[in-house]
MDAnalysis code that builds the backbone (N, CA, C; Angstrom):
import MDAnalysis as mda
import numpy as np

u = mda.Universe.empty(420, n_residues=140, atom_resindex=np.repeat(np.arange(140), 3), trajectory=True)
u.add_TopologyAttr("name", ["N", "CA", "C"] * 140)
u.add_TopologyAttr("resid", np.arange(1, 141))
u.add_TopologyAttr("resname", ["MET", "PHE", "SER", "LYS", "PRO", "ASN", "LYS", "PRO", "SER", "SER", "ALA", "ALA", "VAL", "ARG", "LEU", "GLU", "SER", "PRO", "GLU", "ALA", "ALA", "ARG", "LYS", "VAL", "LEU", "ALA", "CYS", "SER", "LEU", "ILE", "ALA", "GLU", "ASN", "VAL", "ARG", "VAL", "ASP", "GLY", "ASP", "LEU", "ALA", "SER", "ASP", "GLY", "ASP", "VAL", "GLN", "LEU", "ASP", "GLY", "ALA", "LEU", "ASN", "GLY", "ASP", "LEU", "LYS", "VAL", "ALA", "HIS", "LEU", "SER", "ILE", "GLY", "GLU", "THR", "GLY", "GLN", "VAL", "GLU", "GLY", "ALA", "ILE", "THR", "ALA", "GLU", "ALA", "VAL", "GLU", "ILE", "ARG", "GLY", "ARG", "VAL", "ALA", "GLY", "THR", "ILE", "VAL", "ALA", "LYS", "THR", "VAL", "ARG", "LEU", "TYR", "SER", "THR", "ALA", "ARG", "VAL", "ASP", "GLY", "ASP", "ILE", "THR", "HIS", "GLU", "GLN", "LEU", "ALA", "VAL", "GLU", "ALA", "GLY", "ALA", "HIS", "PHE", "ALA", "GLY", "ARG", "SER", "LEU", "ARG", "LEU", "GLY", "GLN", "PRO", "ALA", "GLN", "GLU", "GLN", "LEU", "SER", "LEU", "PRO", "ILE", "ALA", "ALA", "GLU"])
u.atoms.positions = np.array([
    [28.508, -49.035, -28.432],
    [29.117, -49.793, -29.474],
    [30.410, -49.167, -29.987],
    [30.361, -47.809, -30.275],
    [31.566, -47.159, -30.757],
    [32.144, -46.184, -29.714],
    [31.769, -46.295, -28.479],
    [32.257, -45.386, -27.436],
    [33.715, -45.707, -27.081],
    [34.395, -44.616, -26.685],
    [35.808, -44.753, -26.268],
    [35.864, -44.768, -24.748],
    [36.884, -45.357, -24.192],
    [37.029, -45.336, -22.731],
    [37.282, -43.905, -22.268],
    [36.871, -43.597, -21.038],
    [37.000, -42.260, -20.465],
    [38.388, -42.061, -19.839],
    [39.388, -41.900, -20.668],
    [40.705, -41.571, -20.172],
    [41.133, -40.241, -20.825],
    [41.769, -39.385, -20.046],
    [42.109, -38.070, -20.581],
    [43.119, -38.178, -21.715],
    [42.918, -37.340, -22.713],
    [43.853, -37.298, -23.817],
    [45.074, -36.500, -23.407],
    [46.122, -36.591, -24.179],
    [47.336, -35.824, -23.847],
    [47.084, -34.343, -23.960],
    [46.188, -33.902, -24.837],
    [45.883, -32.483, -24.961],
    [45.185, -31.976, -23.712],
    [44.330, -32.774, -23.122],
    [43.634, -32.378, -21.897],
    [44.609, -32.294, -20.750],
    [45.577, -33.162, -20.693],
    [46.570, -33.142, -19.627],
    [47.434, -31.893, -19.744],
    [47.777, -31.487, -20.963],
    [48.588, -30.288, -21.142],
    [47.842, -29.036, -20.699],
    [46.533, -28.978, -20.878],
    [45.762, -27.795, -20.500],
    [45.643, -27.657, -18.990],
    [45.896, -28.702, -18.243],
    [45.783, -28.663, -16.798],
    [47.121, -28.348, -16.154],
    [47.965, -27.612, -16.816],
    [49.238, -27.208, -16.243],
    [48.982, -26.139, -15.175],
    [49.967, -25.859, -14.310],
    [49.778, -24.867, -13.257],
    [49.417, -23.497, -13.792],
    [49.960, -23.123, -14.963],
    [49.615, -21.809, -15.550],
    [48.171, -21.752, -15.953],
    [47.642, -22.855, -16.547],
    [46.249, -22.885, -16.949],
    [45.294, -22.950, -15.757],
    [45.771, -23.532, -14.687],
    [44.912, -23.667, -13.494],
    [44.920, -22.395, -12.644],
    [45.749, -21.429, -12.971],
    [45.821, -20.181, -12.220],
    [44.474, -19.454, -12.253],
    [44.078, -18.949, -11.124],
    [42.794, -18.281, -11.003],
    [42.807, -16.944, -11.779],
    [41.789, -16.724, -12.575],
    [41.667, -15.497, -13.355],
    [40.948, -14.473, -12.479],
    [41.581, -13.287, -12.318],
    [41.011, -12.228, -11.496],
    [40.410, -11.179, -12.383],
    [39.280, -10.601, -11.965],
    [38.660, -9.536, -12.726],
    [39.471, -8.245, -12.585],
    [39.420, -7.407, -13.578],
    [40.079, -6.122, -13.554],
    [39.311, -5.168, -12.660],
    [39.992, -4.462, -11.759],
    [39.339, -3.478, -10.888],
    [39.367, -2.146, -11.608],
    [38.264, -1.418, -11.520],
    [38.124, -0.116, -12.193],
    [37.932, 0.973, -11.156],
    [38.727, 1.997, -11.247],
    [38.519, 3.196, -10.448],
    [38.085, 4.260, -11.446],
    [36.794, 4.575, -11.408],
    [36.179, 5.437, -12.424],
    [36.647, 6.877, -12.339],
    [36.342, 7.628, -13.394],
    [36.772, 9.010, -13.529],
    [36.305, 9.903, -12.379],
    [35.122, 9.619, -11.847],
    [34.560, 10.469, -10.807],
    [34.956, 10.021, -9.388],
    [35.957, 9.131, -9.249],
    [36.350, 8.574, -7.947],
    [37.726, 9.126, -7.573],
    [37.818, 9.544, -6.299],
    [39.122, 9.959, -5.756],
    [39.417, 9.093, -4.537],
    [40.632, 8.498, -4.520],
    [41.053, 7.617, -3.429],
    [42.249, 8.271, -2.731],
    [42.122, 8.431, -1.391],
    [43.237, 8.914, -0.583],
    [43.698, 7.768, 0.276],
    [44.869, 7.190, -0.059],
    [45.405, 6.048, 0.654],
    [46.067, 5.084, -0.296],
    [46.713, 4.071, 0.229],
    [47.406, 3.107, -0.615],
    [46.439, 2.074, -1.171],
    [46.822, 1.522, -2.331],
    [45.999, 0.512, -2.996],
    [46.874, -0.656, -3.392],
    [46.449, -1.890, -3.053],
    [47.197, -3.094, -3.416],
    [46.236, -4.110, -4.007],
    [46.701, -4.807, -5.062],
    [45.862, -5.838, -5.717],
    [46.780, -6.834, -6.403],
    [46.375, -8.113, -6.388],
    [47.090, -9.148, -7.116],
    [46.694, -9.147, -8.586],
    [45.670, -8.412, -8.929],
    [45.150, -8.408, -10.283],
    [45.465, -7.112, -11.041],
    [44.668, -6.882, -12.075],
    [44.821, -5.726, -12.920],
    [43.951, -4.570, -12.399],
    [44.457, -3.344, -12.589],
    [43.708, -2.163, -12.155],
    [43.658, -1.162, -13.302],
    [42.470, -0.672, -13.619],
    [42.285, 0.381, -14.603],
    [41.938, 1.638, -13.794],
    [42.788, 2.661, -13.863],
    [42.603, 3.873, -13.085],
    [42.217, 5.034, -13.994],
    [40.995, 5.482, -13.889],
    [40.542, 6.658, -14.635],
    [40.276, 7.824, -13.705],
    [40.288, 7.547, -12.388],
    [40.074, 8.589, -11.381],
    [41.393, 9.067, -10.839],
    [41.389, 9.537, -9.581],
    [42.584, 10.081, -8.941],
    [42.940, 9.245, -7.718],
    [44.230, 9.009, -7.524],
    [44.699, 8.285, -6.341],
    [45.852, 9.059, -5.722],
    [45.712, 9.356, -4.434],
    [46.754, 10.024, -3.678],
    [47.294, 8.996, -2.689],
    [48.337, 8.268, -3.075],
    [48.885, 7.203, -2.262],
    [49.705, 6.266, -3.132],
    [50.197, 5.197, -2.565],
    [51.040, 4.238, -3.277],
    [50.223, 3.120, -3.858],
    [50.617, 2.608, -5.002],
    [49.955, 1.517, -5.700],
    [50.897, 0.334, -5.793],
    [50.389, -0.862, -5.502],
    [51.154, -2.095, -5.703],
    [50.173, -3.094, -6.329],
    [50.325, -3.291, -7.661],
    [49.391, -4.128, -8.413],
    [50.150, -4.984, -9.419],
    [49.463, -5.951, -10.021],
    [50.081, -6.772, -11.046],
    [50.229, -5.993, -12.340],
    [49.139, -5.409, -12.822],
    [49.151, -4.640, -14.057],
    [48.327, -3.388, -13.857],
    [48.883, -2.238, -14.199],
    [48.218, -0.950, -13.990],
    [48.054, -0.260, -15.327],
    [46.852, 0.198, -15.615],
    [46.577, 0.996, -16.790],
    [45.929, 2.291, -16.326],
    [46.623, 3.404, -16.592],
    [46.099, 4.709, -16.200],
    [45.550, 5.396, -17.452],
    [44.224, 5.688, -17.395],
    [43.567, 6.335, -18.525],
    [43.934, 7.804, -18.617],
    [43.444, 8.471, -19.664],
    [43.777, 9.879, -19.899],
    [43.324, 10.777, -18.766],
    [42.256, 10.421, -18.078],
    [41.767, 11.204, -16.947],
    [42.348, 10.748, -15.608],
    [43.145, 9.688, -15.632],
    [43.714, 9.135, -14.416],
    [44.895, 9.936, -13.869],
    [44.995, 9.988, -12.554],
    [46.075, 10.712, -11.897],
    [46.544, 9.961, -10.671],
    [47.857, 9.856, -10.516],
    [48.440, 9.202, -9.339],
    [49.467, 10.127, -8.746],
    [49.381, 10.327, -7.445],
    [50.404, 11.041, -6.702],
    [50.948, 10.102, -5.646],
    [52.040, 9.421, -5.959],
    [52.612, 8.411, -5.078],
    [53.460, 7.425, -5.884],
    [53.965, 6.427, -5.183],
    [54.841, 5.415, -5.806],
    [53.999, 4.288, -6.402],
    [54.473, 3.802, -7.567],
    [53.788, 2.695, -8.264],
    [54.781, 1.533, -8.367],
    [54.288, 0.318, -7.977],
    [55.053, -0.894, -8.122],
    [54.154, -1.902, -8.825],
    [54.619, -2.437, -9.967],
    [53.781, -3.356, -10.741],
    [54.652, -4.181, -11.673],
    [54.042, -5.201, -12.264],
    [54.716, -5.981, -13.313],
    [54.741, -5.168, -14.600],
    [53.604, -4.566, -14.934],
    [53.470, -3.764, -16.171],
    [52.640, -2.536, -15.882],
    [53.033, -1.411, -16.489],
    [52.327, -0.131, -16.332],
    [52.139, 0.507, -17.686],
    [50.902, 0.930, -17.967],
    [50.587, 1.703, -19.159],
    [50.011, 3.039, -18.686],
    [50.569, 4.151, -19.178],
    [50.175, 5.463, -18.701],
    [49.705, 6.334, -19.851],
    [48.471, 6.825, -19.701],
    [47.904, 7.803, -20.617],
    [47.585, 9.105, -19.902],
    [47.608, 9.066, -18.566],
    [47.278, 10.215, -17.707],
    [48.531, 10.762, -17.021],
    [48.357, 11.187, -15.760],
    [49.419, 11.849, -15.023],
    [49.902, 11.016, -13.845],
    [51.230, 11.073, -13.627],
    [51.851, 10.401, -12.473],
    [52.877, 11.356, -11.888],
    [52.793, 11.570, -10.571],
    [53.812, 12.327, -9.845],
    [54.340, 11.390, -8.776],
    [55.483, 10.757, -9.048],
    [56.047, 9.793, -8.128],
    [56.881, 8.760, -8.847],
    [57.483, 7.864, -8.140],
    [58.361, 6.847, -8.739],
    [57.534, 5.662, -9.277],
    [58.098, 5.041, -10.316],
    [57.503, 3.863, -10.915],
    [58.543, 2.763, -10.951],
    [58.188, 1.573, -10.446],
    [59.067, 0.395, -10.530],
    [58.233, -0.700, -11.171],
    [58.629, -1.140, -12.401],
    [57.874, -2.164, -13.112],
    [58.805, -2.813, -14.147],
    [58.483, -4.030, -14.522],
    [59.255, -4.716, -15.573],
    [59.065, -3.990, -16.910],
    [57.814, -3.690, -17.260],
    [57.555, -2.989, -18.513],
    [56.735, -1.731, -18.227],
    [57.155, -0.631, -18.850],
    [56.454, 0.655, -18.701],
    [56.256, 1.233, -20.078],
    [55.029, 1.698, -20.323],
    [54.725, 2.316, -21.627],
    [54.059, 3.659, -21.352],
    [54.674, 4.736, -21.897],
    [54.096, 6.068, -21.776],
    [53.498, 6.430, -23.148],
    [52.190, 6.625, -23.157],
    [51.503, 7.006, -24.381],
    [51.644, 8.519, -24.614],
    [51.228, 8.994, -25.769],
    [51.445, 10.382, -26.131],
    [50.771, 11.380, -25.181],
    [49.743, 10.986, -24.481],
    [49.041, 11.869, -23.550],
    [49.585, 11.783, -22.128],
    [50.603, 10.943, -21.898],
    [51.155, 10.724, -20.547],
    [51.958, 11.908, -20.067],
    [51.914, 12.125, -18.770],
    [52.742, 13.143, -18.102],
    [53.279, 12.498, -16.818],
    [54.590, 12.228, -16.792],
    [55.199, 11.561, -15.648],
    [56.304, 12.455, -15.089],
    [56.190, 12.762, -13.805],
    [57.196, 13.525, -13.081],
    [57.741, 12.632, -11.967],
    [58.852, 11.957, -12.258],
    [59.461, 11.038, -11.262],
    [60.300, 10.009, -11.956],
    [61.083, 9.278, -11.194],
    [61.987, 8.262, -11.749],
    [61.218, 7.003, -12.119],
    [61.694, 6.339, -13.204],
    [61.118, 5.091, -13.639],
    [62.199, 4.026, -13.614],
    [61.991, 2.970, -12.828],
    [62.916, 1.824, -12.805],
    [62.230, 0.696, -13.539],
    [62.896, 0.105, -14.535],
    [62.251, -0.788, -15.472],
    [63.212, -1.767, -16.119],
    [62.656, -2.778, -16.801],
    [63.419, -3.631, -17.724],
    [63.196, -3.130, -19.120],
    [61.950, -2.789, -19.449],
    [61.618, -2.245, -20.765],
    [60.818, -0.965, -20.607],
    [61.203, 0.069, -21.384],
    [60.502, 1.366, -21.335],
    [60.230, 1.798, -22.752],
    [58.956, 2.142, -23.025],
    [58.569, 2.660, -24.340],
    [57.916, 4.025, -24.098],
    [58.362, 5.005, -24.865],
    [57.821, 6.372, -24.736],
    [57.368, 6.833, -26.112],
    [56.078, 7.101, -26.249],
    [55.552, 7.600, -27.534],
    [55.857, 9.083, -27.694],
    [55.904, 9.536, -28.921],
    [56.106, 10.956, -29.223],
    [54.976, 11.744, -28.587],
    [55.327, 12.841, -27.913],
    [54.345, 13.687, -27.265],
    [54.211, 13.450, -25.791],
    [54.720, 12.334, -25.290],
    [54.663, 12.057, -23.852],
    [55.649, 12.958, -23.124],
    [55.289, 13.354, -21.902],
    [56.148, 14.175, -21.049],
    [56.733, 13.281, -19.966],
    [58.058, 13.290, -19.834],
    [58.731, 12.504, -18.831],
    [59.855, 13.342, -18.237],
    [59.719, 13.707, -16.955],
    [60.731, 14.460, -16.246],
    [61.225, 13.609, -15.075],
    [62.376, 13.003, -15.211],
    [62.912, 12.141, -14.167],
    [64.051, 11.323, -14.731],
    [64.450, 10.286, -13.990],
    [65.505, 9.408, -14.456],
    [64.918, 8.082, -14.899],
    [65.552, 7.501, -15.901],
    [65.214, 6.161, -16.363],
    [66.294, 5.238, -15.870],
    [65.929, 4.303, -14.982],
    [66.879, 3.381, -14.388],
    [66.528, 1.943, -14.750],
    [67.512, 1.138, -15.065],
    [67.277, -0.270, -15.372],
    [67.149, -1.047, -14.063],
    [66.225, -2.001, -14.024],
    [66.096, -2.872, -12.847],
    [67.380, -3.628, -12.625],
    [67.825, -3.723, -11.397],
    [69.042, -4.491, -11.101],
    [70.296, -3.642, -11.113],
    [70.239, -2.407, -11.608],
    [71.412, -1.570, -11.575],
    [71.380, -0.691, -10.332],
    [72.510, -0.313, -9.796],
    [72.502, 0.584, -8.635],
    [71.899, 1.920, -9.016],
    [71.198, 2.530, -8.059],
    [70.495, 3.781, -8.309],
    [71.457, 4.922, -8.656],
    [72.636, 4.918, -8.086],
    [73.565, 5.985, -8.346],
    [74.950, 5.379, -8.602],
    [75.498, 5.655, -9.772],
    [76.835, 5.131, -10.096],
    [77.866, 6.177, -9.721],
    [79.024, 5.708, -9.350],
    [80.098, 6.627, -9.014],
    [80.693, 7.194, -10.259],
    [80.837, 8.524, -10.297],
    [81.371, 9.187, -11.483],
    [82.802, 9.723, -11.308],
    [83.413, 9.443, -10.175],
    [84.741, 9.959, -9.892],
    [85.791, 9.104, -10.660],
    [86.896, 9.767, -10.995],
    [87.988, 9.071, -11.681],
    [88.951, 8.521, -10.616],
    [89.606, 7.405, -10.935],
    [90.582, 6.861, -9.976],
    [91.761, 7.852, -9.816],
    [92.266, 7.926, -8.587],
    [93.413, 8.801, -8.294],
    [94.671, 8.020, -8.547],
    [95.605, 8.621, -9.292],
    [96.864, 7.970, -9.627],
    [97.791, 7.997, -8.409],
    [98.438, 6.889, -8.103],
    [99.388, 6.816, -6.981],
    [100.657, 7.482, -7.353],
    [101.192, 8.282, -6.434],
    [102.453, 8.983, -6.711],
    [103.641, 8.291, -6.162],
])
């Protein structure tokens, strides 16, 4: 008697956008007592509390206080509370006060908390790795 026809509302149509339909991936955890020797790649998020000796290529990486990486990191976003020895390439990088990074960081956004250790170069994404520092020679 008071039922409405079964047609989708405009709100339901908006929720079915490509972004909303994107598959949600579970976060992968490498626990404190785990050591990985080799490269690691994932389309999802990775929480690293153990040790990895190799290169990482992930969507989002969070390194806990006990986490250690010896190798290159490539990601959309990286949060570091542990140790990294190697290069980092990511849009956003955050070094917490317990972080220790020895290597270059290439980024769009970099945040470094007081107490964090960072020994390396900070390079902006899209800029050449090495700029020429020589002065032009005057023509005689």
